[in-house]
N, C-alpha and C positions, 0 to 999 in steps of 0.2 A: 504493500500500500504506500509505503514511503517513497519508493521508486516511481510509482504511478503519479503521486502528487508532484514529485520533482519534474516528471515529464510534462504534466499538464501546465505547471508553472512556466517551464521553458518555452512551450508552444505559445502560451499567453504572452510571454515577453516578446517573442518573435513577431506575433501578430500586432502587438502594440507598437513595436518598432516600425513595422510595415505601414501601419495606419498613420503614424506620425510622419513618416517619409512621404506618404501619399498626400497628406494635407499640406506639406511644405513644397510639393512640386509646383513649378510655375504654371500659370495659365499661358497659353500660346495662341496668338492670332497670326494668321497668314493672310494678308490682304493682297490679292492678285488682280492687277489690271491686265488688259489685253492689247497685244499688237504694238506695244510701244518700246522703242529704243530709249536710251536715257535722255529723253527730251525734258530735262529738268534743270532749273537754275543751279541746283546742288552739284550737278555734273558739268557745269560750265556753259550751259546753253544760254546765250545772251538774249534770245528772242522770246522764249516762252516765259510766262509769269505763273509760277507755282509756289507762292509764298508758304503755304502750309506744309507741303512736302519738303521744301527747303529748310523750314524751321525744324521739322522732324529730323532731318539729316544732322542738324547741329546737336541733337540729343542722342544720336544713334551712331553706330559704326557703319560706314558707307564702303561698299565693295566696288572697286574699279575694274575688277576682272571677273565679273559674274556672267554666266552664260546659260542659255537654254541649250538642251541637247538636240532639239529639233526646232526649225524655224517656223513652225505652224502648230496650231493649238492641240489637236487630238493626240498626235505622237508625243508632244511636249508634256501634256497632262498624264499620259500613260507613264512616262518616266516619274513624274511627281508622285503619283499615287502608289506605285509599286516599289520604287527604289531600284528598279531594274531597267536596263536599256531595252527599248522596244525592239531593236534588231535581234536581241536574244529571244524575246517572247514571240516575235512575228507580228507585233502591233505597230510596225513602223509606217505602214501605208496610211494615207489620209483619204477617207475616214472609213473605218470598218469596226464592227464589234467582233473581236477575235477571242475565242475561248482559250483560257490559259489553265495551267495545272492548278488543281484545287488546293494544293499546298501553299500557293502564293496568295497571301492576303494583302488587301489594301492596308497601308500603314496605319490609318486611324483605327482600324480594328484592334491593333495591339494596344493603342492608347485606351480604347474603350474597355478592353479586358483588364487593363491595369487600374481601372477606376475613373478614368477621365470621362467627362461629358463631351461628346463629339457633335459638332454642329456645322452644317454646310449651307451656304447661300446658293441654293438651286443648282448651279451648273456642275455637270460631271465631265462628259466628253472625253472619256479615257481610252477609246478604241477597245474597250473591254466591257462586257455586260456588268451592270451594277451588282455588287456583292451585298446581299442582305446582311444586316447587322453591323454595317460600317458606321452608320450615323444614328445618333439619338434623335436628331431632328434635321431634316434636309429639304424643307419645303418653304422656307421663309424668304421674305423679300426685304422687310424692314428690320433693322437691327434690334428693335425692341422685342421682336419675336424669336430672337436667336437662342434664348436660354429657357424656353418653355420646357418644364420638366426637370431642370437641373436642381440637384439637391444643394442645400446650403453648405458652403465651404467645399463643394466638390470641384476639383480642378477641371479645366475645360480646354479643348482645342477647337478653335473656330477658323474655318476656311471661308474667307469672304471673296466672292467673285463679282467683278463688275465688268459690264460691257461698254462703259462710258467711252473708252478710247479704241473700241473695236474698228477695224478697217471699214465696216459697213457704214460708219458715221459719215464718211466722206462721199458716199454714193448719192446722196440726195440733200442738196443744200437747203431745200425748203423745209426739211424735217430735222435740222441740226439740233434743235432743242427738245425734240420729242422724248428721247430717252432720259434726258436730264429732268424733264418735268415728271416723267413716270417714276424716276428714282425718288423724287421729293413729293410724291403725290399725297403724302400724309400732312403736308404743310398747306397753308392757305395759298390761294392764287397770288395774292399780293406779296406774300413772302417769297414765293418762287420767282415772281417777276423782279423783285428787288435783288435776288441773287443773280439773275441773268444780267442785270444792269452792271454788275461788278465784273463781268467777263470782258476783258479788254480786247477790242477788235484788233486783229493782226493784219497789217498791210502786206499784201503779197509781195510787194517790191522789197520788203525788208528781210524776207527769209533767205537763208543761205543754203544753196543747193550743193549736194555732193557732185564731184566732177564726172561721175558716170551717168548723170542725168542731164538732158539738154535744158537750156533756159527757155522754157515755154510757159505761156500764161496759165495753162491748165495745171501744170505741175506746181507752179508757185501758189495758185489758188487752193489746190488740194492740201498743200503743206500748211498754208496759213490757217485753213479751217481745222486741220488736225491740231495745231497749236492751241486753238480755242477749245478743242475737245480735251486737251491736256489740262487746261484751266478748269474745265468742268469736273474732270477727275480730281483735281486738287481740292475743289469744294466738297466733293463727295467724301474724300478721305478725311477732311476736317470735320464733317458732320458725323462720320463714323467714330472718330476719336472722341467727339463730344458725347456721343451716346454711351461709349464705354465709361467715360468719366461720370456721367449721370448715374450709371448703374453701379458705380463704385468698383469697377473692374480695372481701372487704368493703372493703379499703383502696384498691382501685383501680377502684371501681365507682360510677357515678352511679346513684342509686336514686330512682325516682319513685313516689309513692303517689297514687292517685286512685280515685274510684268511677266507674262507667260512666254514671251519671245520678242524679237525685234519687229520693226515695221516703221511706217505703214505704206510708204510709196513703193512703186514698182522697183524690183531689184532688191527689196529688203525682206519683208515677210515671205516665207517659203524658200529662201535662198541661203545657202550655207556659207555666208561671209559674216563679217562683223555686223553689218546692217540687219541681218536676220537673226543672229544668235546672241548678240550682246544685250544684256538687260540691266536695268537699275536694280540695286539690292541694298536695302538699309535695314538694320536691326536695332531696335530699342530695348535696352535692358533697364527695368526699374531698379530702384535702390537696393531692394532685397536680393536681386539677382545679378548685381554688377560684377560679382566675382566670376560669373560665367562668361562675361564679355571678353573678346580677344583684344580689345583696345579701349581707350577712354572715350567718353562722349565726344562726338564731333570729329573723331579720328577717321581716316580712310585707310584701307588696307588693299594691297594688290594681290592678295592670295587668290589663286585660281579656284573658282567654285562653279559648279553646275548643278542642275536639278537632280542629278543622280545622287548628290550628297544630302539632299534635304530630308528624305525619310530617315536615314540613320541619325542625322543631327536632331531632328524633332523627337525621335525615340530616346536619344541619349539625354535630352533635357528632362525627360520623364523618368530617367533611371532604367530604361529598358534596353537590354542588350540587342545589338543589331542582328536580325535574322540572317542565317547563313546565305540565303539566296540573294540578298541585296548586294549591289555592286559598287556602292559609293562609300564615302567616309564621313564621319562626324567632322564638319568643317570648322567647328569651334575648338577642336583639338589641334594644337600647334604641331603635333608630331605626325599628322596624317595628310599633309598637303600633297596633292597629286602633281605629276610632272607636266600633265597637259589635260585639257578638257576635250571631249569628243562631241562632234556634231554630225548629223546625218540628214539626208533627204532621199525619199523614195517616191512612190507614186503620189503626186499631188492632185487629188480629185481625179479628173479624167485623163491626166497626162503622166506617162511613165518616165521615171528618171532614177538614177542611183548615184549618189554622191556621198563620200565620206570625208571627214576632216578632223584634224587635231590642231589644237591651239595651245602653245606655251606662252610665256610672258612676253616673248618678242616676235614670234612668227606664227602665221597661220598657214598650214599645209592643206591643200584640197586635192582630192583624188576623184576625177570624173570617170565613172564607169560606163557612161553613155556619151562620150565626147562628140559623137556624130550628131547629137541633138543640141539645139540651142537652149540656153537658160529660158528664153522667151517662148516656150511652147504655150499654146493657147489654153487658158484655164478660165472658165466662164466667170467665176466670181472675181478673179483678179482683173479681168477685162471690163468689169462694170465701172471701174474707176476711170475718170476722165484723163488722169495723168498717164495711165498706161496706153490708152487709145491714142493720145496725142504723141506719145513717145514712138509708138509703132508707125503711125502715119508719117512722122518726120524721118524715120529710118527708111521707109519705102521710097521716100523722095530723095534719098541719098544725101541728107543734110546734117548728118551727125558726125562728130569726131570719132576717132577710132575707139576711144574709151567708152563713148556713149553707144556705139553700134555693137559692141561686144555682146551685149545681152541677147541680140537676135541672130548671132552667128554660132556656128559650131565651136566647140571648146577644145583647148588642149587637155590631154589626159591628166596633167598635173599643174597645179598652181601653188605659188609660194609668195607670201606677202610679209614684208617687214612692217609690223603694225605701228611702232612708234613714229616712223616717217611716212607711213602710208595707211592711215586708219580706214580709208575708204576702199582699200583693196583694188587699186587700178593699175599698179605697176607689178606685173607678174615676173618674179625673179627666177622662175623654175629653170630657165635656160641660161641664166647668168653664171659663168664659170666661177665667180667669186663666192657663190652660194651653194655649190655642189655638195660640199660636206654636210651642210644643213639639210639640203634636199634629201640626200641619201639616208641620213639618220632619221628624218621624220618619215620618210617612205617606209623604212624598216620598222619604226615604232608603230605606225598605223597598221602595217601588215600583221605584226605580232598581236596587236590589240584585237583586230577583227577576228582572228582565229581563236583568241583567248575567250572572247565573249560569245563565240559561236554564232556569228552573224547570219541570221535567217534570210536577210535581204538578197543574198546571192542565189536563192532559189526562186525561179519565176513564180509569180503569184498564181498563175493558172495551175501550176504543179501543186502548190500548197493547197489550193482550193479542191483540186481533184482528190488529193490524199485524204482531205477531210470528208468529202462526199462519198468516196468509194471505200475508204478503209476506216473511217471514223477517227482519224488521227488528228490531234491538235497540231498546229503549225510547228511549234517548237520540237515536239517529239518526232515529227516526220523529218525535219531538218537534221536532227541529231541521229537519225537512223542512216544518214548518208555520210559519205566521206567529205565532210564540210570543209576541212582544211584544204583538200585537193581542189574542191570547187572554187574556193576563194583564190587559190593560187592560179587556177585556170583563168579566172576573171582578171586577175592582175596582169598576167602575161598577155592575154588576148587583147587587152585595151591599152597597152603601152607601146611596145615595139615588137610585135609577134612576127615570127617567120611563118610562111604558109605550111612548112613541115610541121611546126608545133600545132597549128590550127587543125591540120588534117588529123593529127593524133587525137586531139580533143573531140573532133567530130566523129571519131570511131569509138569513143568511150562507151562503156556499158551504162554510164550514168547520164540521165537526160540533162541535168543541170550543166554538166561539163560539155555536152554536145551543144547546148544553148550558147555557152560562151565561146565555143569554137566557131559557130556560125556568126556570133556577134563580132568576133575578131575579123572575120572576112568582110562583114559589112563596114567596119571601121577602115580597113585597108582600101576597100573599094571607094569609100568616101574621100580618102586621101589621094585617090588617083592611081593606086597600085593595080597593075594588070594581074588578075587572078589566073593561075595556071589551069590547064585542062584537067589535071588531077583534082584540083580544088573544086572546080565546077562539078566534077563527077560526084564528089562527096556531098556537095550542096544539093544536087539533084536527088541523091539518095535520102537526104533529110526531109525532102518534101513528103515522104511517106513515114516520117518518124512517129513513134508511139506518143511522143509529146507534142501537143499542138503548139505550145510556146516555141519549140524548136522549129516547127514548120513555118510559123509566121516569119521568123528572122531569116530562115533560108530562102523563103519566097521573096522577101524584100531585096536580098542580095542579088538573086537571080533575075529579078525584074529589072534591076539597074544594069545588068550586064547582057546576057545572051539568051535567056530563056523566059521571055515575057509571057508567053501563052501559058506555060506550065505554072509559073508563079501566080498569074492572074487567077487561074482555076483554083489553085490552092487557097488563095485569100477568099474567093467566092464561097468555097465550101466551109471555111472556118467561120465566116460571118453568121452561119446558122447554128453554131455550137451552143450547147446548153451550159457551157462554162462561161460565166460573165467576164472573166478576166482574160480568157483567150479572145473573146469577141472584142474586148477593149484594146488588147494589144494589136489585133488586126486593124482596128480603126485608127490606132496611132500610126501604124504603117501607112495607111491610106492618106493620113494627114501629111506625112513626110515625103510622099512620092506622088507620081502621076498615074498610079494604077487606077484604071477605071473600066467599066463595062456596064451594059444595061442591067445585067444581073446584080452587079455590085450596087448600082444605084437603087435597085428595088430592095435589096437586102438592107441597105442603110435606112430606107424608109420604113421597113418593117421594124427595125430596131427602134427607131424614133417613136413608133406608135405603141410600143410595148407598155402595158399597164403595170409592169413589175418595177415599181420605184424603189424596191429594196436592193437586191443584189445586182440588178442591171442598171441602177440609176446613173452610174457614170458612163456606161456604154450608151445609154439613151442621150445623155448630155453631149457626148462626143459626136454621136450620129446627127443630132440637131445642128451642131456647129458645122459639120461637113456639108449638110444640105444647104445651110445658109451660105457657106463659102462657095459651093459649086454654082449657086444661083446668082452670085454677084457678077 
């Protein structure tokens, strides 16, 4: 009995210790805006007026080397919520709901299990179906509703999403205050009108354009309006902080402010350069938790941070050990700084691409695995912006500088930028002999990294979808059943400086994804003006009957551009009626890039555009509608 009493007493002491620790855990708020680069006075922007966020910076630690891992929302938020790279999970394309392993939990679940109250302002957009039990409350709009059901003294994690600075705000000038009014709908009309009067109009002639954009009225006007949206965001942030203060939560809460990726003009959001990946990041530590801060109030730090690090950091603040599957580090720990951050771009809505990048404190290295395609592939939502339409029109007139025209031209396989001297990434140093040591080292670093994270993006999406439909395999498991390191190696060789002998070997591989990259290498050589040998043509013709439809699409594109137009055309005609939406989409991408046409192709495109399946075929429908519009011009 004495031993039993001792055991009960020890368990009671442990539980008491845990409860005390739980009560002393910090509250954490993560306030996330959309689509904005560091357009803030705190980051040295002299045009924008953001007094509240600037004042917040003076009480916070400001990060000057913070990055999203993806330059667009859903893959970016997939990183945020899982603490894993989307190319590891297969969630890298924009936008899909991809099933992931059940063992991988959204990080707020760990907080909730540890006693935290978890609360979300509406938006998810993770490229992953919602996981039940992640949030205590996730359907609120106004901050006063954020804590419904929270117990007294219960620590909380609050994820605040705002659309105030979203790209869509610049699409309709007549509605520029609509979202602002909706955000403050609980206030009187007079109060909202008085807030609007504090928004300082920005003269388009005052804005400073990056050198990769032409000086056009539409571009200046869009950026000026966006600066006004940043002012609206600043007012929303101030109101949210006031709400926390009124609820008595401000003095015991760590507050993080960031955007979800860069933006918002053409060439920024969706693109793997500073303009698309660099984000503002500020973290406020109240007096009780200043010992957790990496620097004093008002300090800046150049530590490399990206969204892969946020889940481990937020869990560490709550005293929770990082789950083994998470791939980042606690960025408040001075002993865990990474050597570089990782960025990626895959399919953007209806247009295919594959770009990988790493960024250290001095250089950004970019690897284009579709160098035969331009950055400026048509994406419906991007082209809604007047600045992008005007940019393209000026390009077609031949009135752009070389730096400005680059967006609409095919790309080199490698790019290297010295960020301190070239923050806008216009001077590609990849071919400069002085930087070859840096280039080779970063090329090697990226190659090892891609194999280490087991990058699913090198498997054609149609293959991933077929494995899911035919075998019931989730994307990550299917990719891991393949020789992924060999596939990545094939992609690296095929898209840099391949020989036709190497490509022939790839096209004869037993693995569809390697055959895909063998055909892709031939397409890239053909685009560079290299004459393909008769033996290469023979292999490509063989691939027109390949078991993989993705392989057949690429082989057809190469052959149409060379000597076998009828065979290639027939192949594309047949693939347009596939039940695999991503095979259809890839075929439509080929039609956009070539002059392949026939009456049957025209009819198949019309059929696709009329589909009522707005789920899995929605991007194929979107591309088909664009092609019909383009053909009719």
